[in-house]
N, C-alpha and C positions, 0 to 999 in steps of 0.2 A: 112752745112750752114743753119742757120735759115731763112726761107723766111719772107718778110715783112708782108705778110698776117697772119702769125702765131702770130707775135707780136701784131697784131690789135685784132686777136681773143682773145689772153690773156687779153688784156685791156677790151674787151667787157665782158669776163668771170668775171674778177673782179668786173666791175661796176655792172653787174647784181646781184651780191651777197650782194651789199650794200643797205641799206635802201633807201627809196624814198627821193628826194630832197638832195641828198649827193654829195660831192665832194672829190675826192681823191687827195692827193699831195704826189708826190714820187720824192724826190730831188735825184740828183746824188752826187758822191762823190767828193771832192777837191783834189787838189794837196797837198802832205804831204812833209814837209821839212826834208831832209836827214842829212844835216848839213850845217850850215850857209846860203849859197845862192844856195844850190843845192838841187834838189827834187828827191823823189823815182820816178821811172818809174810809171806812172799813171797806176791804175788798178780801173776799174769801180766798183761801188756798185752792188752787185749781183741782188739785187731786181729791181734797175733801168734798168740794162742790161736785165734781163728776160722779162721786159715789153717794151723795145725800141730797144735793140741792138746798142745804141749810145754810143760811147765811148769818149765823151767830158765832162770835169769837169764842176761843177758849173751850172748845168742844171736842170731844173724841168719839170716833166710830171705832167699835170693836167687834170683830167678826172671828169665829172660831168654827172649826170642823171637829173638834174633840167630842169623842163619845160621852164624855161626863157632862157636857153642855148640849147633848142632843144632836151632834154631828152639823147643825146648821144653826148657829146661834148668832144673835145680833143684839148688841147693847149700845147705848150712847151715854156719855157722861157730859152733862151740859150745865150752864149756869142756872143757878136756883132762881126761883121767883124771889123778888125783893122790891117791895112797893117803893122803898125811898131810892134805891138806885135807877128804878124804872122811871120815877119822876123826872130824874136828870138826864138820863141816858136812853130811854126808850125801852119799850116792851121786851120781855124775855119769854120765850115759850115755856120753859120749865120742864122738869123731868117727866112729870105726870102726863102732860099733853104731848110730849115727844114719844112717849110709849106707844100711843095710839096712831100719831100722825106718820111714824116711820116704821110701823110694823115690827116693833123691838120685842125680843124676849124680857129684857130689863132696860131701866133707864135710871141713871143715878145723878145726883148733883156733884158739882165740881169739887166741893169741899170734901167729898167722899173719896176722891180719886185715890188718895194715898193708902187707903185701906182696900179699895176695890181692886186695884190694879194688881197686887201681889197675888190675892185671892183668885182673880181671873187668869193670871199667868200660871198658876201651880198646875203642875201635871202636863203642860204642853211640851213637846220636844222642840218646836220651831217657833221663833217669833219673825214675823214679816213687818218690816218697819223700815221708814227712810230715815236711817241715821245721818246727822248732820245737816238736816234740812231745817229743823226748827230746835234751836239749842236748849230751850226750856223742856220740850218733849224728851229729848235726849236724857237730860238729867232726871226726870221724874221716872223714865224707864230704867235708868240705872240704879236709882235709889230702890225701885221695886224688886229688880234682880238681886240686890244686896240684901234685901229682907229675906227674900227666899233662900238665898245662899248661906245666910247665917242661922237659918231655922234648923229643926231636927231633920236628921237624914231622910225621913219618910216624905218631907215637904220637897218636892222635886221643882227645881227651877229649870226653864228651857235651856238645852245645851247649845243651841245656835240662834243667831240673829240674821236673817236674811234680808237683803235689800228689796223692798217692795216695788221699787220703782220701775224696773225692767218688766215685770209683768203688767202692772197698771198702766204704764206709758204705751206699751204696745197695744193694749185695749184702746187707747185713746187716739191712735193713729187713724183708725177705721171709724167714720162717723155713721150713726144711724139716720134713718130718714128724719127723726125728730131733730136731731143735731143739724143736719144740713138745712132743714127748715129754719131753725133758729139763726144759724149763720147767715142764711139768706136774708133774714129780716134785718140783722145788723147791717148787711151790705146794701140793702135797699135804703135803710136810713142814711148811711154814709154816702150813697149815690145822690140823694137829694141834696146833701150838705154840699157836696162838690160842685153840683150845678149851681147851686146858691152862691158859691163862692165864685164862679165863673162870671155870674151875672152881676155879682157886686163889684168886681175888680175893675179899676180905672186908674189912670196915671195919678199919683200923689196919694193914693190910700195906703195905710199902714199894713205891715204884714199881720200885726196883731189884731187889725180889724176883720181881716179875712179868717183869721182863727177863731174870732169871736162869732162871726157869721156860722161858721162850721159847728162849733160847740153849742151855739143856740139852736140849731136844728137837730143835733143829736139830742138836747135834754127835753126839747118839746115832744120828741118821738118815744121818750121813755128811756132813752139811753143816756144816763146821768154822767157817765165819764167816758172819756176816750179810751180806746184799747191801748194806747201808748202816747207818747209826747207828739203833739201834732207839728208837723214841719211845713212851714210856709217860707219857702226860699225864693226871693226874687233876684233876678240878675246874678251875679256871682256868688250869692249865697246858695244857690242851688247846686253848686258843686260841692258843698259840704254835706255828706251823706246823710248825717243826723243832726242837721241844722234845726235846734228849737229855740233860738233866742227870739225870733220873730219880731224883731223890734227895728226894722229898717223900712224905708219907704220903698214903694214899688214905683219904678220910673217909667216913663214913655219910652217905648222901644224895646223894653226888656220881656223876657219870660218870667212866668211864676211857677215853680213847682210846689205842688201841695200834695203831701203824703199824710194822709189822715184815715182813721177808722173808728168807727163806734164800738163801744162794747155793749151788748144787748143780752141781758139774761146770762150774763158770764162769758158769752161768746163773742169774739173779735172779728172785725172786717179790717181790710188793709187795702187801700186802694190809693194810687198815685196817678195824678194827672199834671201836665205841664201846658201852660197856655200863655198867650201874649197878654200883658197888661192892657194894651189898648184895644185889645179884640181882634187884630189883624196880624198874622204871622209875616214877617219880612221873608224874602227870598232865602236869605241864609238860614234863618230859623226853620223854614220850610224843608230845606235840604237835609239839615240834620234830623229834624223830627221824623221825616219820612223813613229814614233809615232805621230809627229806633222802632218805629210801628211796624215796619216790614219784618224786622227780627221778631217782634212779639208774635205777629201774625203767622210767621213761619213755624214758630214754635207751637202755637196753640193748634195748628193744623196737624202736628206730628203726634201730639200727646195723646196718650191712651193707656190702656192696660199693656204692661209688658215693657213699656219705654221706661228709662231711668232719667231722673233729673240731671245726671251727668251728661248723657247723650243730649238732652234738650239744650243744656248749657252750651255744648260744643257747637251746636248748631246755631244758637244765638250769637256766638263769638264769630263764627264764619260770616254771618250776615252783616254784623257790626264792622268786621274787618273789611268787608267789600265796600262798605260806606265810607269807611276812613279812607281807603285807597282812591276811591272815586271822587271823594271831596278834596283830596290832596292834603289831607291832614297828616298822613304818614306817607312815606316814600317807599317805592319798591312793589313788588308783585303781592297778590293776596296770599299766595302760598308762602312767599318769603316772610310776611308779617305774622302770618298764622304760625309758622316755624319759631319765630322770635318772640311770638306773644306780645307783640306791641300794643295790641287792644287793650292789655291790661292797664296801661297808662289812662285810658279813657273809659274804661268799664272795669270798675274795681271790685265790685261784689258779685255774689252768686245771682243765678237766675231767678230762684225763688226759694220758698221754704213751706213747711206744714204750717196750717192755720186752724185754730180752734179755740179751746179756753184760754190759751196763751196766744199771742199774735205770732210768736216764733214758737210753735206748738212742739210738744214733745215727740219723741220717736227717733228711731235710728235711721239713718239714710243709707247705711250699709248692713247687709246680712252676711255673716261669715265671711267677712272681708271683701265681699263684692257689692257693687252699686246695687241698690235696691230697686226692682221694678215697681213701677205705679200699679195700683190696683184699684177696683171700684170702691168708693167709700172715702178714699183720700182727698182731702181739701188741701189745696196748695195755692201759691200766689206765683205770677208768671211777670217778671218786672225787668226786663233789660233796660239799659240806659246808656248815654254818652255824656260825658262831663269833661268840658275842655276848660282848664284853668286860664285865668286871665294872663298868666305869664307862660303860656303854652307857645311852643314854636308853630302852632297851626296857623293857617292864613288869619289875617286879623278879623275878618268878618265872623269867625266862628268862637273866637276868644271870650271867656267868661259866661259860657253857656252851658247849662246843665239841664239835661231831659231824661226823664224816666217815665215809663208808662207801666202801670200795674194793675193787674186784674186779679180777681178771686176766682178760682175754678174748682169744680169737684170732678173727679174722675168717674166716668161712667163705663158701662160695659162696652160702648161703642167709640169712646173719645172722651170728651170732656164738655160740661156745662159751663159757660161763662156767668157767674152769678152776677158781676158787676157790669154787665153789657149796657145797663140804662145810662151810664155816664159817657159823654161823648168823647170819642178819641181820635176821629178823623178830622183832619184839619178844617174841612168844610162844615162839618156839623158843629165843631167847637165855635167857629166864628159865627155861624148862624145863630147859636144859643146866645153868644155875647152880644149880638145886635139887638136881642130881645130886652 
């Protein structure tokens, strides 16, 4: 659980990086219609959640370092208390309670925004705001700016609007101890779900039944939503990287690739395991799987401060290429295939990505045009794979096989901590778990 003091500290750090006489506007998400008069379950905007931990829609956080407002000003605009609406749609905190709960200088109700926003903007030189992110918020800001620009000359409108995201997203790259603990909780929930799916699987089960087992484990642990669309791909379906139909039968002799992660208190996990439907790897499956595992373990051994994801990606490609040559899936030497990048036919995606409030979390992978070195506090995935299409020219025993192994790791001062180590990934351990 992220403590209130940490949210306030994040707001202070954000404001400290803004120019003098600046105001930051951070709107929350709105409800999204699913169909006709029903909505999707509300999911807060990650940037707003990062700064507040507040899970109501149609809310604004406003921060200012203008001397007129005391150099460190916090305000929130939120939905008003409304007994009738709350009967139908749930409780609202309301402005008065928000004032105390979020250590604000002022709090306003949403229907006051049209009047409050121009007044708060007045006299600031700069507005920090994510234009294009939430269209309704763009309109409301533009309307407020128009009010100021059409007012008498002594009423000053801000002269610039600066994108807030580069500052805020750079902050989000580095996770605090509390964030790492929350991600680890999401990973532990996900680990139990993956093990449960391994033990449930058997020839003839449906992909959606495995998905249901996973989601049930998530929900029972308080992670009511997956962090992304759960992938349960059996057989050839595992070669579709973002396969989410999950409507096929898992057949005897096939592998199942499950890529699933819980979202817990806003933070995502992202784990992939591949295992045999019947609980026993065939020799061909062992051969390919062992090379994917070797690639991942090689990368995990080299990761740490100063290493770049590009360097790790290249190392994984070297090992995968060695495997493809050794198995006769590609012809020629390892060096020749690395030169021609033939591995790209069988390993189409990157090695990993940042992980946090979003499963593909924000942050630049390059700084000043150069690959960014990893640093302590970054959380990433490591997920090499081999995917051999059914119509491939590879030897017959390997065709229609998709294998990915993905773990979540935090960069430490001396290397990495594998947060998802509880999920078996060695062949003997997977088979032993499935025998239970």
